[in-house]
C-alpha positions in Angstrom: 148.3 94.1 107.8 146.5 94.5 111.1 142.9 93.7 111.4 142.1 97.3 112.4 143.6 98.6 109.2 141.5 96.4 106.9 138.8 98.2 104.9 135.4 97.7 106.6 132.6 95.7 104.9 135.0 93.5 103.0 134.9 89.8 103.6 138.2 88.4 104.9 139.4 84.9 104.3 138.7 83.8 107.8 135.1 85.1 107.4 134.5 82.2 105.0 136.1 79.5 107.1 133.7 76.6 107.6 131.7 77.2 104.4 131.4 74.3 102.0 132.0 74.8 98.3 128.2 74.2 97.8 127.3 76.9 100.3 129.8 79.3 98.7 128.3 78.5 95.2 124.7 79.1 96.5 125.7 82.5 97.8 127.5 83.3 94.6 124.4 82.3 92.5 122.2 84.5 94.7 124.5 87.5 94.4 124.8 87.0 90.6 121.0 86.8 90.3 120.5 90.0 92.4 123.2 92.0 90.7 122.1 90.9 87.2 118.8 92.6 87.6 119.0 96.0 85.8 118.7 98.9 88.2 117.0 100.9 85.4 114.0 98.5 85.9 113.5 100.4 89.2 112.2 103.3 87.1 109.1 101.3 86.3 107.9 100.1 89.8 105.0 101.0 92.0 107.1 101.6 95.2 110.5 102.5 96.3 111.6 101.0 99.6 114.3 102.2 102.0 115.5 99.7 104.6 117.2 102.0 107.1 120.1 101.0 109.3 123.4 101.8 110.8 123.0 105.6 110.4 123.5 105.4 106.7 121.9 108.6 105.7 122.9 108.1 102.1 120.3 105.4 101.8 117.7 108.1 102.4 119.2 110.8 100.3 119.7 108.4 97.3 116.1 107.2 97.5 114.6 110.6 98.1 116.3 111.9 95.0 114.8 109.0 93.0 111.4 109.5 94.6 111.4 113.2 93.8 112.6 112.7 90.2 110.2 109.8 89.3 106.6 111.0 89.6 105.4 107.6 88.4 106.4 106.1 91.7 103.2 105.8 93.8 104.7 104.9 97.1 107.9 105.5 99.2 108.1 103.0 102.0 110.6 103.7 104.7 111.3 100.8 107.1 112.4 101.8 110.5 115.7 100.8 112.1 117.1 99.6 115.4 116.9 102.1 118.2 119.7 100.5 120.1 122.2 101.4 117.4 124.4 104.3 118.3 123.7 105.9 114.9 119.9 105.5 115.1 117.8 108.5 114.2 114.0 108.6 114.5 112.5 108.4 111.1 109.9 111.1 110.7 108.6 113.2 107.9 110.6 116.2 109.4 113.8 114.2 109.2 113.1 113.1 105.6 112.2 116.7 104.7 115.6 117.8 106.0 117.1 115.3 103.5 115.2 116.8 100.6 111.8 115.1 100.6 109.1 117.4 99.2 106.5 115.0 97.8 104.8 113.4 100.8 101.7 111.9 99.3 102.3 108.1 99.1 105.1 108.2 101.8 104.6 105.5 104.5 106.9 105.2 107.5 107.2 102.2 109.7 106.1 103.6 113.1 107.5 100.8 115.3 111.2 100.1 115.7 112.7 97.3 113.6 115.7 95.9 115.3 116.4 93.5 112.4 115.9 93.1 108.7 113.2 90.4 109.2 110.9 92.9 111.0 111.5 95.5 108.3 110.6 92.8 105.7 107.4 91.9 107.5 106.3 95.5 107.6 107.1 95.9 103.9 105.0 92.8 103.1 102.1 94.3 105.0 102.4 97.6 103.1 102.5 95.8 99.8 99.3 93.9 100.7 97.5 96.9 102.2 98.2 99.2 99.2 98.0 96.7 96.3 101.7 97.3 95.3 102.7 95.2 92.4 106.4 95.9 92.1 109.1 97.6 94.1 112.7 98.7 94.2 114.9 98.2 97.3 117.3 101.0 98.1 120.1 99.8 100.5 123.9 99.9 100.6 125.6 97.3 98.4 127.0 95.4 101.4 123.5 95.0 102.8 121.7 94.4 99.5 122.0 90.6 99.4 120.8 90.1 103.0 118.0 92.7 102.7 116.9 91.4 99.3 116.9 87.7 100.3 115.2 88.4 103.6 112.5 90.4 101.8 112.1 87.7 99.1 111.7 85.1 101.9 109.1 87.2 103.7 107.1 87.6 100.4 107.4 83.9 99.7 106.2 82.9 103.2 103.2 85.4 102.8 102.4 83.9 99.3 103.1 87.2 97.6 104.9 87.3 94.3 106.1 90.5 92.7 109.2 91.9 91.1 111.8 93.3 93.5 114.4 95.4 91.8 117.7 96.1 93.6 118.6 99.8 93.9 122.0 99.7 95.4 123.1 103.0 96.9 126.6 104.0 95.8 128.9 104.3 98.8 132.6 103.8 99.3 133.3 100.6 101.3 135.4 102.5 103.8 133.0 105.4 104.4 132.5 105.8 108.1 129.0 105.9 109.5 128.2 108.7 111.9 125.1 109.7 113.8 123.2 112.1 111.6 122.7 115.7 112.8 119.1 116.3 114.1 116.8 118.0 111.6 116.7 121.7 111.9 114.0 123.2 114.0 112.0 126.1 112.9 111.8 129.0 115.2 109.4 131.9 115.0 110.3 135.4 116.3 108.2 136.3 119.4 107.2 132.7 120.2 
């Protein structure tokens, strides 16, 4: 099988070359811990967090559906992405509205670009501190969940903040192609 025909986002044998058994066990333990947390616990958190990236619009649509359905969520935090990605789209309320967002009270958008997960995590930590958030659910694609979750956990630990972080993996086929989203529709008014 040629490398170009391999399903994307799946670790190949050579991706693990050089890892010790201890390192592989540590990663396995971390994945087990993250995935063992019940997603239903995300129904009882203060905030829902979207870590954007790679043009994965489904992260937004999944989280927006949850946000709109659960009126007990007080905050929707949307971490910005990397503007150098080909699939980057500016995160605005207009863009989120085009994806179904109706309830905007409590929505906070990271204004500055976040070219990496650590910058997203730092912004999320600042939002948690600023708004007194006591728990959150993290909505990202399954392949990105371990890195995003552990980066966020590290940022909270370094800031001395302890709170429950519930994984909210967004269902997506591992071979789904990422494409640049269409720009949000513009509203035109006759005669203007």
